[in-house]
C-alpha positions in Angstrom: 107.1 113.5 96.6 110.7 112.4 97.3 111.3 108.7 97.4 115.1 108.3 97.2 115.7 110.2 100.4 118.7 112.1 99.0 117.3 115.6 99.6 116.2 114.7 103.1 119.2 112.7 104.4 120.9 115.6 106.2 117.7 117.1 107.5 115.4 114.3 108.6 116.1 112.4 111.9 114.1 109.3 112.7 113.9 108.1 116.3 112.9 104.4 116.5 111.8 103.0 119.9 111.9 99.2 120.2 111.1 97.3 123.4 113.2 94.4 122.3 116.6 93.6 121.0 117.3 94.8 117.4 119.5 91.8 116.5 116.6 89.4 117.3 113.9 91.3 115.5 113.9 90.8 111.7 110.9 93.2 111.1 112.5 96.0 113.1 115.8 95.5 111.2 113.9 95.8 107.9 112.1 98.9 109.1 115.5 100.4 110.1 116.8 99.7 106.6 113.8 101.5 105.0 114.3 104.5 107.4 118.0 104.8 106.6 117.2 105.4 102.9 115.3 108.5 103.9 117.4 110.0 106.7 119.4 109.3 109.8 118.1 107.0 112.4 118.6 106.8 116.2 117.4 103.6 117.8 116.6 103.0 121.5 116.2 99.3 122.3 117.0 96.8 125.1 120.5 95.8 126.2 121.3 92.1 126.6 123.8 92.4 129.5 123.9 94.3 132.7 124.7 97.8 131.5 123.3 100.4 129.1 125.5 101.6 126.3 125.6 103.6 123.1 126.6 102.4 119.6 127.5 104.4 116.5 126.4 102.0 113.9 123.5 102.3 113.8 123.2 105.4 116.1 121.7 103.6 119.1 121.3 103.5 122.8 120.6 100.0 124.3 119.0 100.3 127.7 119.6 97.9 130.5 116.5 96.8 132.4 117.4 94.9 135.6 115.9 91.4 135.5 115.1 91.5 139.3 112.7 94.5 138.8 109.0 93.8 138.2 107.4 94.1 134.8 105.9 97.6 135.4 109.2 98.9 136.7 111.0 97.5 133.6 108.7 99.3 131.2 108.8 102.5 133.1 112.6 102.5 133.2 112.7 101.9 129.5 110.1 104.7 128.8 112.1 107.1 130.9 115.3 106.4 129.0 113.5 106.5 125.6 111.8 109.8 126.4 115.0 111.4 127.7 116.8 110.4 124.5 114.0 111.7 122.3 114.1 115.1 124.1 117.9 115.1 123.6 117.8 114.1 119.9 114.8 116.3 118.9 113.9 114.1 116.0 111.5 114.9 113.1 109.8 111.5 113.2 109.2 109.2 116.1 108.8 105.5 115.1 107.1 103.1 117.6 108.3 99.7 116.5 105.9 97.6 118.6 102.8 97.9 120.8 104.9 98.2 123.9 106.1 101.6 122.6 102.9 103.2 121.3 102.1 105.4 124.3 105.7 106.5 124.9 106.0 107.2 121.2 102.9 109.3 121.3 104.2 111.2 124.3 107.6 111.8 122.8 106.0 113.0 119.6 103.9 115.5 121.5 106.8 116.8 123.6 109.2 117.1 120.6 106.7 118.2 117.9 107.7 115.2 115.8 105.4 113.1 113.5 104.5 109.6 114.7 104.8 106.3 112.8 103.6 103.1 114.3 104.7 99.7 113.0 102.1 97.3 114.4 104.0 94.0 114.9 101.1 92.4 116.7 97.3 92.5 116.4 96.1 93.1 119.9 92.5 93.9 119.2 90.3 91.6 121.3 87.8 89.2 119.9 84.2 90.4 120.8 83.2 89.3 124.3 86.8 88.0 124.9 88.0 88.3 128.5 91.4 90.1 128.5 93.9 90.1 131.3 94.7 93.4 133.0 98.0 93.4 131.2 96.5 92.8 127.8 93.8 95.4 128.4 96.3 98.0 129.3 98.4 97.6 126.2 95.2 97.5 124.1 94.0 100.7 125.5 97.3 102.4 125.0 97.4 101.3 121.3 93.7 102.4 120.9 94.5 105.8 122.3 97.8 106.4 120.4 96.8 105.0 117.0 94.5 107.8 116.2 97.4 110.3 116.5 99.8 108.4 114.2 100.7 110.0 110.9 101.3 106.5 109.5 100.4 103.0 110.7 102.0 99.9 109.2 100.3 96.5 109.5 101.7 93.0 108.6 98.8 91.8 106.4 95.6 93.0 104.8 93.4 91.3 107.3 95.1 93.1 110.2 95.1 96.4 108.4 91.3 96.3 107.8 90.6 95.1 111.4 92.6 98.0 112.9 90.9 100.5 110.6 87.4 99.4 111.5 88.0 98.8 115.2 89.9 102.0 115.9 87.9 104.0 113.4 91.0 105.3 111.7 90.8 107.9 109.0 93.0 105.7 106.7 93.6 102.0 106.4 97.1 101.1 107.7 99.7 100.4 105.0 100.4 96.7 104.5 104.0 95.6 104.7 104.2 91.8 105.0 106.7 90.1 107.2 108.9 89.0 104.2 112.6 88.9 105.0 115.1 90.1 102.4 116.8 87.2 100.8 120.0 86.7 102.8 122.1 83.7 102.2 124.6 84.9 104.7 128.3 85.2 104.6 129.1 82.4 107.0 130.9 79.4 105.5 128.9 76.2 106.0 131.6 74.7 108.1 131.5 77.7 110.4 127.8 77.4 111.1 128.3 73.6 111.7 131.1 74.3 114.1 128.9 76.8 116.0 125.9 74.5 116.1 127.0 70.9 115.8 123.4 69.7 116.2 123.0 70.7 112.5 125.5 68.0 111.4 123.6 65.0 110.0 124.4 61.8 111.8 123.7 59.6 108.8 123.1 60.0 105.1 119.4 59.2 105.4 118.6 61.5 108.3 115.9 64.1 107.9 115.9 67.3 109.9 112.6 68.9 111.1 113.1 72.6 112.0 111.1 74.9 114.2 112.1 78.5 114.6 110.1 80.9 116.8 108.7 81.6 120.2 108.8 78.6 122.6 105.3 78.7 124.0 103.3 75.6 124.5 100.1 77.5 123.6 101.4 77.3 120.0 101.0 73.5 120.1 104.7 72.9 119.5 104.6 70.1 122.0 102.5 68.0 119.6 105.1 68.4 117.0 107.8 67.2 119.4 105.6 64.2 120.4 105.1 63.3 116.7 108.7 62.0 116.8 107.3 58.9 118.5 105.4 58.1 115.3 108.2 58.8 112.9 111.1 56.5 111.8 114.3 56.8 113.8 116.1 58.8 111.1 113.8 61.8 111.7 115.3 64.4 114.1 113.8 67.7 115.3 115.8 70.9 116.0 114.1 73.8 117.9 115.5 77.3 117.5 114.3 80.1 119.8 113.6 81.1 123.3 110.4 81.7 125.3 108.5 81.0 128.5 108.2 77.3 128.0 111.6 76.4 126.7 112.4 74.3 129.8 109.1 72.5 129.7 109.6 71.7 126.0 113.0 70.3 126.8 111.4 68.1 129.4 108.8 66.9 126.9 111.5 66.1 124.4 113.9 64.6 126.9 113.3 61.0 125.9 113.9 61.9 122.2 117.0 63.9 123.1 118.3 60.8 124.8 117.9 58.9 121.5 119.7 61.7 119.6 116.5 62.9 117.9 115.7 66.2 119.6 117.9 69.3 120.0 117.3 72.9 121.1 119.6 75.7 120.0 118.2 78.6 122.1 117.9 82.2 120.9 119.9 83.0 117.8 120.6 86.3 116.0 118.3 86.9 113.1 121.2 87.1 110.6 122.2 83.5 111.3 118.7 82.0 110.8 119.0 81.6 107.0 122.1 79.5 107.3 120.5 77.2 109.9 117.3 76.8 107.9 119.3 75.8 104.8 120.4 72.6 106.6 116.9 71.3 107.3 114.4 69.3 105.2 111.0 70.7 106.5 109.9 73.7 108.5 107.3 73.9 111.1 104.9 76.8 111.4 102.4 76.6 114.3 100.2 79.1 116.1 97.4 78.9 118.6 93.8 79.1 117.5 92.8 81.8 120.1 93.2 85.6 119.8 93.1 87.8 116.8 96.9 88.0 116.6 97.1 84.2 116.1 94.0 83.7 114.0 95.3 86.4 111.5 99.0 85.6 112.0 101.7 87.0 109.8 104.8 84.9 110.4 108.1 85.7 108.8 109.1 82.1 109.3 107.1 80.8 106.4 109.1 83.1 104.1 112.4 82.3 105.7 111.7 78.6 105.2 110.7 79.2 101.6 113.9 81.2 100.9 115.9 78.3 102.3 114.0 75.8 100.1 112.0 74.2 102.8 108.4 73.1 102.4 106.3 73.4 105.5 103.9 71.7 107.8 101.7 74.4 109.2 98.6 75.0 111.3 95.6 76.2 109.2 94.9 79.8 110.3 93.3 81.7 107.3 96.5 83.6 106.2 98.6 80.4 106.4 95.9 78.3 104.7 95.8 80.8 101.8 99.6 80.6 101.2 100.2 76.9 101.8 97.2 75.7 99.8 97.3 78.2 97.0 101.0 77.7 96.3 101.2 74.1 97.3 104.3 74.6 99.5 103.4 72.1 102.2 100.7 70.5 104.2 98.2 71.9 106.8 97.3 70.3 110.1 94.3 71.3 112.2 93.9 72.1 115.9 92.5 68.7 116.6 95.2 66.7 114.8 97.0 64.3 117.0 100.8 63.8 117.2 100.3 60.7 115.0 98.5 62.7 112.3 101.2 65.4 112.5 103.8 62.7 112.0 102.0 61.5 108.9 102.0 65.1 107.6 105.7 65.6 108.2 106.5 62.3 106.6 104.3 63.1 103.6 106.1 66.4 103.0 109.6 64.9 103.3 108.8 62.0 101.0 107.4 64.5 98.4 109.9 67.3 98.9 110.7 67.6 95.2 107.1 68.4 94.3 106.9 71.1 97.0 110.3 72.5 96.2 109.2 73.2 92.6 106.2 75.2 94.0 108.4 77.3 96.2 109.8 79.2 93.2 106.4 80.5 92.3 105.7 81.4 95.9 109.0 83.4 96.2 108.3 85.3 92.9 105.0 86.6 94.5 106.5 87.3 97.9 109.6 89.6 97.7 110.9 92.0 100.3 111.8 94.4 97.5 108.0 94.9 96.8 107.3 95.4 100.5 110.2 97.8 100.9 109.0 100.0 98.0 105.6 100.3 99.5 107.0 101.1 102.9 109.4 103.7 101.6 106.7 105.4 99.6 104.5 105.7 102.7 107.4 106.9 104.8 108.4 109.4 102.2 105.0 111.0 102.4 105.5 111.5 106.1 109.0 113.0 105.4 107.6 115.3 102.8 105.1 116.7 105.3 107.8 117.2 107.8 110.0 119.1 105.3 107.0 121.3 104.2 106.5 122.6 107.7 
């Protein structure tokens, strides 16, 4: 089996389909880096502006989806563009980089004769007797159909891998590649990041910054963390990084604190800038809903990003999070019934004992390294490549 990719680099072409924007998806970027070791990669993703375009580094077509079109039309437009590019490129391996692309990945692999790799970002298997929306049911059925044709499936933690194997009756358990970012301290000078985001500048020597990075959805309970500011001393300030369906609602919830200079939102930020932002905070927030398999068995990259920046966490207590936070003593857990006042006490406890938690982070980081995940991923991908080259 070849693992360094040298003998395949001129022969093997990967075609990665991502319904999303590469710059804002850390897992997709790490997948891309693993693929590039083994061959050349062509990426199809979403454009941010009002036109489609091609880039040479990486080889890439970013597809414009008009915002005025309905959701079904948006996906069909993207599928059409991705399928056309796949037929033009004739790759050896199709890589579906999220569940939105499982079916079009399968269809492209059938029409081009390519092998199929599926990186399961999310866990969309329903809880028994759970009522799913028509949208959720459609994506679930597409994944259920397509997964059995994949030559390799990658899952974000062991719990997810085992659930997928049992539920879809897969011949092999998916390969586990955890959502651990590569250590990236960035190349931006600290003064530059402060100039771009002046909200990061501390307003007094004794100010403490609480940081949330992630999807802005009230279903995650992020509103309770914002409301906890009412029970914290005036020198505690919260910064929210990200975008999502409830950003404006969250701003409204935090409006009174923003008026006091204690609450700021920075919006969506490119993945490469997040380490520099996290390095300026004192504590990181990790919060997920307590409904749905994907949330119960969550696999956030944020907990690793915070750890790499030296931040202890205040986290909700889903099983995977509980295992990490408690076992390694890198923060404090809060439950689904905790009030904003209880959350405030947890935040204050972490900040006041930050030195103790910071010492524990070193052990956590030794056991959670992207290099280990990358090696496992590249070995699994190399097996797919070897089968391609043996045809």
